[in-house]
Structures are given as C-alpha cells and as structure tokens.
C-alpha positions in Angstrom: 69.3 45.3 -14.3 72.3 45.2 -16.6 75.8 46.5 -15.7 78.3 47.6 -18.4 81.8 47.7 -17.2 84.4 49.3 -19.6 88.1 49.3 -18.9 89.9 52.1 -20.9 93.5 52.9 -21.6 93.8 56.8 -21.7 96.3 58.5 -23.9 98.7 60.8 -22.2 96.5 63.7 -22.5 93.5 62.8 -20.3 91.9 66.1 -19.2 88.2 66.6 -18.0 88.3 70.2 -17.0 86.5 71.9 -14.2 83.9 74.1 -15.4 84.1 77.9 -15.1 87.8 77.9 -14.6 89.5 80.9 -15.7 93.1 81.1 -17.4 93.9 77.7 -16.1 91.9 74.5 -16.5 92.3 72.1 -13.7 91.0 68.7 -14.3 88.7 66.1 -12.4 90.9 63.1 -11.0 88.2 60.7 -12.5 85.4 61.2 -15.0 82.3 62.9 -13.2 78.9 61.3 -13.5 77.9 64.0 -16.2 80.9 63.0 -18.3 80.2 59.4 -18.0 76.6 59.9 -18.9 77.9 61.8 -22.1 79.9 58.7 -23.0 77.0 56.4 -22.6 74.7 58.6 -24.7 77.2 58.7 -27.5 77.9 55.2 -27.4 74.1 54.4 -27.5 73.7 56.8 -30.5 76.4 54.9 -32.3 75.3 51.5 -31.4 71.6 52.2 -32.7 72.5 54.7 -35.2 70.4 57.6 -33.5 70.2 61.3 -33.8 72.0 63.0 -30.8 68.8 64.1 -29.4 67.1 60.6 -29.5 70.3 59.1 -27.9 70.2 61.5 -25.0 66.5 60.8 -24.6 67.1 57.1 -24.5 70.1 57.5 -22.2 67.9 59.4 -19.7 65.3 56.6 -19.6 67.7 53.7 -19.5 70.8 54.9 -17.4 70.3 54.3 -13.6 73.7 55.2 -12.2 77.3 55.4 -13.1 80.7 55.2 -11.3 84.4 55.1 -12.1 87.6 54.1 -10.4 91.4 54.2 -11.6 92.9 50.7 -11.4 96.5 52.0 -11.6 98.3 55.0 -9.7 97.8 58.3 -11.5 99.5 61.8 -11.1 98.7 65.4 -12.1 100.8 67.6 -14.2 100.4 70.8 -16.2 101.1 72.0 -19.7 101.0 75.5 -21.3 98.5 75.6 -24.1 98.7 78.6 -26.5 96.0 79.4 -28.9 96.0 81.8 -31.8 93.1 84.0 -33.1 92.9 85.9 -36.2 90.6 88.9 -36.2 89.8 91.3 -39.1 89.1 94.8 -37.9 89.9 96.7 -41.0 93.1 94.7 -41.1 94.2 91.2 -40.1 95.9 91.0 -36.9 97.2 88.0 -35.1 96.6 87.5 -31.2 97.8 84.9 -29.0 96.9 83.9 -25.5 98.1 81.0 -23.3 96.7 79.0 -20.4 97.8 76.1 -18.2 95.8 72.9 -18.7 96.0 70.0 -16.1 96.4 66.4 -17.2 95.8 63.3 -15.2 98.3 60.6 -16.1 97.1 57.0 -15.6 97.1 53.7 -17.4 93.7 52.2 -16.9 90.3 53.8 -15.8 87.2 51.5 -15.3 83.7 52.8 -16.0 80.5 51.5 -14.6 77.1 51.9 -16.3 73.9 50.6 -14.4 71.3 50.3 -16.9 67.5 49.5 -16.7 67.0 46.9 -19.5 63.1 47.1 -19.3 63.4 50.7 -20.8 64.9 49.4 -23.9 62.5 48.9 -26.8 65.1 47.1 -28.7 66.0 43.4 -28.8 69.3 42.2 -27.5 70.0 45.0 -24.9 73.3 43.2 -23.9 74.5 43.4 -27.5 73.6 47.0 -27.7 75.6 47.7 -24.4 78.6 45.9 -25.9 78.6 48.1 -28.9 78.2 51.2 -26.7 81.2 50.2 -24.6 83.4 49.8 -27.6 82.1 53.2 -28.9 84.1 54.8 -25.9 86.8 56.8 -27.9 87.4 59.9 -25.6 86.5 60.9 -22.1 86.4 64.7 -21.5 88.3 67.2 -23.7 88.7 66.6 -27.6 92.3 65.6 -26.9 91.5 63.0 -24.2 91.5 59.9 -26.4 90.8 56.5 -24.8 91.0 53.0 -26.0 88.4 50.5 -24.6 90.1 47.1 -24.2 87.7 45.1 -22.0 84.1 45.1 -22.1 81.7 43.2 -19.8 78.0 43.0 -19.6 76.6 41.4 -16.6 73.2 41.0 -14.8 72.9 42.5 -11.3 70.3 42.8 -8.6 70.3 45.6 -6.1 70.4 44.8 -2.3 70.6 46.6 1.0 73.7 46.0 3.1 74.1 46.7 6.8 77.7 45.7 7.2 81.0 47.1 6.2 81.8 46.7 2.4 84.6 47.7 0.1 83.9 50.4 -2.6 84.3 49.4 -6.3 84.1 53.0 -7.6 83.2 56.5 -6.3 80.0 57.2 -4.6 78.0 60.3 -3.4 79.1 61.2 0.0 75.3 61.6 1.1 75.0 57.6 0.8 77.7 56.6 3.3 76.8 56.3 6.8 80.4 55.7 8.1 83.9 55.2 6.7 85.4 52.3 8.5 89.0 52.1 7.0 91.1 53.0 4.2 92.1 56.4 2.5 90.0 58.4 0.2 89.6 61.7 -1.7 86.5 63.8 -1.4 85.7 65.8 -4.7 82.7 68.1 -5.8 81.5 66.9 -9.1 78.5 67.5 -11.4 75.6 64.9 -11.0 74.7 62.4 -13.9 71.5 64.2 -15.2 72.4 67.8 -14.3 75.9 69.1 -15.1 75.2 72.3 -13.3 74.4 70.6 -10.1 77.3 69.7 -7.9 77.5 67.2 -4.9 80.6 65.7 -2.9 81.7 62.2 -4.1 83.8 60.0 -2.2 86.7 58.6 -4.5 88.6 55.4 -3.2 92.0 57.0 -4.0 94.7 57.9 -1.4 96.3 61.2 -2.0 100.3 61.4 -1.7 101.5 64.7 -2.9 100.6 64.8 -6.6 100.1 61.0 -6.8 96.8 59.1 -6.3 96.8 55.5 -5.3 93.8 53.2 -5.8 92.7 52.4 -2.1 90.9 49.6 -0.4 88.1 51.7 1.1 85.6 50.1 3.4 82.3 51.9 4.4 78.9 51.3 5.7 76.0 52.5 3.5 73.0 54.2 5.1 70.0 51.9 5.9 67.8 53.0 3.0 70.5 52.9 0.2 70.5 50.0 -2.4 73.7 48.6 -3.9 75.1 46.3 -6.4 78.1 44.1 -6.1 80.8 44.3 -8.8 84.5 43.4 -8.8 84.6 42.3 -5.2 83.1 45.8 -4.1 79.9 47.7 -4.1 78.4 50.9 -5.6 75.1 52.4 -5.0 72.2 52.5 -7.3 
C-alpha cells in the first residue's frame, strides 16, 4: 500500500457544510471521508487528465481509506451571507435572503489517503500521487481555498495491534475497543464511498468552548482491525 500525506494551509474561509442544514450552514470540524474522497478523485483526474466519471471510477478502485487531523488549534465562527436573486414574472424584481455560515479557522490541516497501488494500471504510482496531492486547491465549499505545502508518499503495511496506541487522525468509533487516555470529540460524518451514509467518528481534538486543540489520544483497537503507522500514530485501514 501507498500512503499519500498532504499538509494544507487553509484560507480564512474553510467551511465544509453539514448537508440538509436550513437557514444556517454549520461546518464539520475536519473534512469528512466523503469530502476527502472528492479531493482524491479530483486530484487523480488532474494528474492523469481523466474525465470526471473515469477519475471517480479509478478513485473507487484505488482508495482504501482516508483520515484527517488538525495540526494547530482551530475555532468556530459565523458570518452572515447575503444572496440576491433576480426573477422575471412579467417584470423584473430583486429579492434577497440571508443565512449564517459557519467557518473553521485553523492554520494547518493534514490529509491521509491510503491507496492500493496494485489497482493502478499506470506506471509510477508514486509520481501520480504527488501530482494528486499538489492538485488539492480547495476542501469543501467553493470559497474554501487551501494551499498544499508539504506532500509525502510512503510505503506502508497493515498490521494488527493489541496494545494502546496514539491516533494520528480520526477513525470510526466502531473500530475502537477502548479509549485509554486523552480528550476527543465524537462527530457524525458521511462515509468515504457513500455521502448519504453517516457513522460516528472519533476526532483527536479537545473541545474548549469554541476552541479545538489537537489531543494526544491513546486507544486500543478491536482485535480484528488492521492499522497503519504514520507520524508517530495509527489509523485504521
């Protein structure tokens, strides 16, 4: 397996809205798996000059799992967004409405992409993944511009662990046997392959009022869960 690690610097307008929100648009604290899948599919399409449909098919075949973490403290804030619509019903009228959109302010987000290189039918999969990482220009809403500044591609192997380990990024709650120590936040997020299917994820973030601090979270994985080691911690595969 290959692991693509992308460090991104978001602009001040990072917002990944919760679906089906009405009048206000709250944001996920970290990019959910479905959003990271979209980042990967777009990056693969750009790297290989593929149509969107072909890029999504290749992403489905090659992407095993994803995760993310914030390397710096983050905070929530809201902004009033006003939209204007022009409608013509015999005469032109101008209408406006407004909503509150929530933004997450942080300086560095790390994305993890676990990739099955055997499913690539192209040469130099490492080079393709580098290009994929550097194609990451936004995460979430159109306004959520990010700048990748550090890209790594490393070879990893999955292992089973029967001891306590530190989490490198978020993991599904269902793979955890026990939380040993550290603070965390539990959030329902859409899964990687199905944006309509939600499950709870454990985020290694400590909540302090509206601030979220990266936490050294130690857990035990369930016996049948395979993991990979990265950045001094582990995520499931």
